[in-house]
C-alpha positions in Angstrom: -11.6 7.5 12.5 -9.2 10.8 14.7 -7.1 9.6 17.0 -6.9 12.6 20.3 -3.9 13.4 21.9 -4.6 11.0 24.9 -4.3 7.7 22.3 -7.7 7.1 22.4 -8.7 6.3 18.9 -12.7 7.9 18.0 -15.0 6.9 14.8 -15.6 9.7 12.8 -17.7 7.9 10.0 -19.2 4.3 8.8 -19.4 3.9 6.0 -21.3 1.0 4.1 -19.4 0.1 0.2 -20.6 -2.8 -2.2 -17.3 -5.0 -2.6 -15.1 -7.1 0.1 -12.3 -4.1 0.5 -8.9 -5.2 2.6 -6.1 -2.1 2.2 -7.3 1.5 1.7 -4.8 4.6 2.2 -6.2 8.3 1.4 -6.8 9.5 -2.4 -6.7 13.4 -1.0 -8.7 14.4 1.6 -12.1 13.6 0.1 -10.8 10.1 -0.9 -9.4 6.8 -0.9 -8.3 4.3 -2.9 -9.2 0.5 -1.6 -7.5 -3.0 -2.8 -11.0 -5.8 -3.5 -10.8 -9.4 -3.6 -13.4 -11.1 -5.1 -13.7 -9.2 -8.0 -11.8 -8.7 -11.0 -11.9 -4.8 -10.2 -8.7 -4.9 -7.4 -8.4 -1.5 -6.7 -11.6 1.0 -6.2 -11.6 4.7 -5.1 -14.4 5.2 -2.6 -15.6 8.9 -1.0 -15.3 10.2 2.3 -19.3 10.1 1.6 -19.5 6.2 0.7 -19.4 6.6 -3.2 -18.0 4.4 -5.0 -15.6 4.1 -8.4 -12.8 3.1 -10.5 -10.6 4.0 -11.9 -10.8 5.5 -15.6 -8.1 5.2 -17.6 -6.6 2.0 -15.5 -6.6 -2.2 -17.0 -5.7 -4.1 -14.4 -5.0 -8.0 -15.0 -7.6 -10.6 -15.5 -7.5 -11.9 -12.4 -9.2 -12.2 -8.8 -7.4 -11.4 -6.3 -7.6 -13.4 -2.9 -8.9 -11.5 0.5 -4.9 -11.2 1.5 -3.5 -11.4 -2.3 -2.7 -8.1 -3.1 -3.0 -4.6 -1.0 -2.6 -1.2 -2.5 -1.6 2.3 -2.5 -2.0 6.1 -4.0 0.7 8.6 -4.1 -0.5 11.7 -5.2 1.6 13.6 -6.3 2.1 11.8 -8.8 -0.7 10.1 -9.9 0.3 6.3 -9.1 -1.2 4.0 -8.3 0.8 1.2 -6.6 -0.7 -2.9 -6.4 0.9 -5.3 -5.0 1.0 -9.1 -6.2 1.9 -11.6 -3.2 1.6 -15.1 -5.2 3.0 -13.3 -8.6 6.0 -11.7 -6.6 4.9 -8.5 -8.3 5.0 -4.6 -8.1 2.2 -3.5 -10.2 2.7 1.1 -10.9 -0.4 2.6 -12.6 -0.2 5.8 -14.1 -3.6 6.8 -13.8 -4.4 10.4 -16.2 -2.0 8.9 -18.5 -3.3 5.0 -18.0 0.7 3.6 -18.1 1.5 0.8 -16.0 4.9 -1.1 -15.1 5.0 -4.2 -14.0 8.0 -4.9 -12.0 9.6 -8.5 -10.5 12.4 -8.9 -9.3 14.8 -11.3 -6.8 14.0 -9.0 -3.6 10.3 -8.8 -4.4 8.4 -12.1 -3.1 5.0 -12.0 -1.8 4.5 -7.9 -1.6 2.2 -7.0 0.3 1.8 -3.9 2.9 2.8 -0.5 0.7 2.9 2.8 1.1 3.8 6.4 0.3 7.1 7.3 1.1 9.9 10.0 1.3 10.0 12.4 -1.9 6.8 10.2 -3.6 8.5 7.3 -3.7 7.0 4.2 -2.3 7.8 1.4 -0.3 6.7 -1.9 -0.5 6.8 -4.9 2.2 8.9 -8.5 1.3 7.7 -10.5 3.2 9.8 -13.9 1.8 12.9 -10.9 2.4 11.6 -10.2 5.4 12.5 -6.9 4.3 11.4 -3.2 2.9 12.1 -2.5 -0.5 12.0 1.1 -1.5 10.8 2.0 -5.5 10.6 5.6 -7.1 6.5 5.6 -9.2 8.2 4.7 -12.1 9.1 1.2 -10.4 13.1 1.3 -10.0 14.1 0.2 -7.0 16.5 2.3 -4.9 16.8 0.7 -2.0 16.1 -2.6 0.5 15.9 -2.6 4.3 16.4 -6.0 6.2 13.4 -5.7 8.9 14.2 -7.8 11.9 11.1 -10.0 12.0 9.5 -12.2 10.1 6.7 -11.9 7.3 6.2 -8.0 7.6 2.2 -7.0 5.5 1.5 -3.9 7.2 3.5 -0.8 6.0 2.9 2.7 7.0 4.9 6.1 7.0 4.1 9.1 9.4 2.4 12.8 7.8 6.0 14.4 8.0 8.2 11.6 6.5 10.2 11.0 10.1 8.4 7.6 11.3 8.0 4.1 9.3 6.4 2.0 11.6 5.7 -1.5 9.8 4.2 -4.6 11.7 4.4 -9.1 10.4 1.9 -11.4 10.1 3.1 -14.1 12.0 0.8 -15.5 14.6 1.7 -16.0 18.0 5.6 -14.1 16.4 3.8 -10.3 16.7 5.8 -7.3 16.4 5.3 -4.3 15.8 8.4 -2.3 14.9 8.9 1.8 14.4 11.4 3.0 13.1 12.9 7.0 12.2 13.3 8.1 8.8 16.9 9.3 7.8 18.1 12.5 5.5 19.5 9.4 3.9 17.0 7.5 2.7 14.8 10.8 1.6 
């Protein structure tokens, strides 16, 4: 899709898929990373032409996620796939070249959901039960937490220029969309 200067969303391409996908992020100009549900492979690569493939050097947990249980993002410059596991209260970091992985659990990560690439190739993850954002580096080290004025933050993204952060929640009847300015102290 593309967005025009008057904020009109225009469909540029429709891609048929073989699997059930829930979240999507850019991997490169030609590829996207998607989180799959009801499948033992929770994240896949899909090209803009619809070619689906798996990560060669990544070993995922042996479990199938339901539609609302995991989301992913990809830090292109660090070849790092990030996968949130809602009910294990865990964020997984996978080095897609070397095949190394790290599972991060912490009391501040409670039902992690949406994840995105943040300033300086860091990662921002929604912590649903803590009503906060957890800021991490690609090694899984926690850099900080930021409380947000919404219940159940669910989806997060950072603008291309790294100056704004948008997030939304998943509470029916109390839906919110917040846009924040990212200060230089954070980046």
